[in-house]
C-alpha positions, 0 to 999 in steps of 0.5 A: 835703481839709477835714481837711488844711485844718483841721490846717494852719490850726488847729495854729498858732492853738492853739500861739499861744494856749497860749504867750500864756496862759503869758506873761500870764494877763490876758484879751486885749482883743477884736480888731475885725479879722477873721481870716476868708478874704480875697478870698472874693468872687472865689473864690466867683465862680471856683467859680461859673464852674467849676460853671456850665461843668460844669452846662452840659456835664452838660446836653449829655452827658445830651442826647447819651446820651438821643438828642437832636439839639440842644445835645448834647456827645459823650462824648469831648468831655465827657471832654476838657473835664472833664480841663481842668476838673480842672486848673482845679479843682486851681489853684482848690483851691491858692488856697483852701488858701493863703488859708485857712491861719491863718484862721478864721470863717464864710467859711472854714467854708463855703469849705473844703467847697466846695473839697472838693466841687469835688475830687469833681467833678474826680475823677469827671469824670476817671474818666468821661473815662478809660472813659465809665463812666455811674456816674461821670457820675451821680456828677458830676451829684450832685457838681455839685448839692451844689456849687451848694448849698455855693456858695449857703451861702457866698454868705450870708456874703459881701457881696451880689453880684448877679453871683454870684447870677445865676450860681447861678440860671443854673447851677441852672436846668440840671436833669440827672437820673440814674436807675439800675436793676439789670440781670442778665447771664449769662456763660459761658466763657472759651473757647479761641477766638472760634470756640469761643465762637460754637459754644457760643452756637449750641449754646445756641440762639443767643438773640436777646440773646446775643453773644460776644467777638471778643478774649480772654477769649473769653466768651459773654454773654446778656442783659441781663435786666430782673430777676434772677428772669428771669436765674436762670430762664435760668441754670438752663436752661443748667445743665441743658444742662451749660453752666457759667455765672454771673449778674452784676448791674450798674447801668444808668443813664438820663439826662434833662435839663430847663430852658433851653438853655445856649446861652451856655455851650455855644456851642463845642459843636454847636447842631445835628447833622444826619445827611446823605447819605454822601459829603457834602462841601459845606454851606450854611446859610440867612441865619439859619442855620435851613435846611441844605443838604448836597451829596454826591459823587454829585450829590445836594443834601439840603435840611433844614428848621429841625426837621431834616426832609428836604424835598427831595433833588434830583440834579445831573449830578455832584458839587456844587461850589457851594451857596447860599441866597437870603436869606429874602424872601417866597419863599426859593430855593437854587442848587446845582451844578457845571458846571451850576448849577440853582435850586430852591424852598424847601421843595419842591426844585422846579426854577425858572427856568433853570440856568446852564451853565459851561465848568468847574465853578463855583468861587464863588457868592454871593447879592446880597441888595439886588438879589436876584441869584445870581452864580456864576463858573467857570474854563475847562474846564482853567483854562489859556489854551488850554482856553477862557475862564471865565464869570460868570453871573447869575440872579434869585432865582427863577432867571430870566435876567438880561440884560447884562452877563451872561454875562461872559467871563473869562480861562481862570483864571476870576474872583474875585467879591465883593459889597457890601450896596449891591448892587454886584458886584466882579470880579477877573481876571488879565491882562497880569501884573496883577489888575484889579478892576471893578464893576457893579450887576446890573439897572442896569449893562450894562458893568463899570467899572474900580476898581483894578489890582493887581500880580500874579496874583489869588488872592482878593478881598474887599469890606466890606459898606459898600463902603468898602474892598477887599482883593486877594491876588495872588502878590505880596502882600496889598493893601488900598485904599479903593474910592473912591480906588484910590491908597490901595492898600497892601501889608499882608501877604505872600501869604495864602490868603484874606481876608474883612471883618467887619461892623465893617470889620476885615480878616482875612487867612488864612495857612497858619501864622497869622491876621492882623486889620487894624482899620478904620484898616488897622493890624495889631491882632493875629496868631494862630498856626495849624497849617494854615489852610485856610478862613476865614469871618467874622461875629461872629467869624472862624472858621478851619478849621485842618487837617482836624479843628479849627475855631477861633473867634477873639475879635475883641478880642485874637485868643484862640481857642476850639476848636469841638467838631466831632469828626471830619474836616472837609471844608467850612466855611460861615457864615450871612449874619447871622454867627452860625451856623457849619456844617461837614461832618464825616466826610462824613456829618454836618452840624454847626452852631454858634451863636456868642455 
């Protein structure tokens, strides 16, 4: 590329100089106007942003290839990111080409090699994306190292820029190294069928390091060997047996990383991946996101400590429909279950207090931090009027029984429950064609007090943490109102699947095809499109499970979405109470956590 830049930029300059000399031999006065590249500081920052992203993703992929569990990036995800990065680099280079035409000076002389080097990053990144070739990844690492040096060289001829210098220092702190070694492999064949290849391997004595291909060409491979001499010796032995073979050498790579974790740059990627029991469908994380619970179809709840160690594996009577941690406190506990919800200690998993039995599987459970109470709700046995009533039960953090108003009998369809930071629990039940919202404070109130009555059958209920506003969804629409004045009840949207409040009072409403954000004043701030919105959790950002394989985190300011790299089929979505850690269950066997910025 540098040659193209040079030919296109210098040609017109030389021609103009020659023409000027023919017309007037008098030396022109020295110009005080610079003919160097304009807008270079912005271009330098753009290049720094590209290199910083690739450096962080190199760090994550190197960790994955080395078997790390924190801040890793899967090869497929790395490939997708590098394809998008290649498009960004192409646009950047087009801007550089346009900006360097007919220009000359020290900035141009350092900017052009930087652009050429980014082209190498794009090419080698796409090569890795195409086939996962470790040689290509090793080249990307070298390209990025060279890129940082070229950017630093460019910065020396630009005005002082603390942001650019910070980017350079940050990017160069993520150190990724590749080490190559040569390994030798013996190949025999090809054979007519996989069966013949298998028989040939057996005749060779079925060496432990031997294998055969199941698809054409059907060949046998033996190795790799640590050195060529060992491979040659084995090859000679096969030749004596009458087996025609060939020894080939190939580079083998190992990757290592060091430096700080790129949390800010890789927040879209897993901050932790935990292998869990097969058929796990449910997940919960502690209030700070450090402890993890995974519930499986066979009734087991696996408890993992912050370092990924399994500390308890209690078993229930059936599949887990609800999982919930208490907050930190002096003695953290957790609740798990379905039709029977039990309470257990962290980290031992030992049963504490007494469980709660419901007529049907529990549909919701929450922990009220200020009063340190678990509250769970269920529908009746069938959810239909003739199938018996639903229930709301409550236990203290240590599993001890709480008196009135528990247990609370509800209509057969059950209740929707929510709580404020003040400790009030809100209950929404449907009867007589309306959704009645009531409130009580566990440990203080023995009866529920009416709050509001909303037209229609209830679908969802949410209360903001400060207990200023509530939102209710019925089959007639989505309503928002001030808890202190139910007369403010206002229909803000049609029927949606779920609603939740952010800590700043923003109300998010999840529809199948869109996510809506309403400001604290009740006005619609933005709408973002979805394909199949299924679950909603809200903290520092609103996070949506869109379909079964996509998790989107939305910027609260403008609704722009970032996809989190879950990498599989997702069955559950949760968020820590502090709003920073998002957890999902992937492919029914991995718990994947993300830390939001």
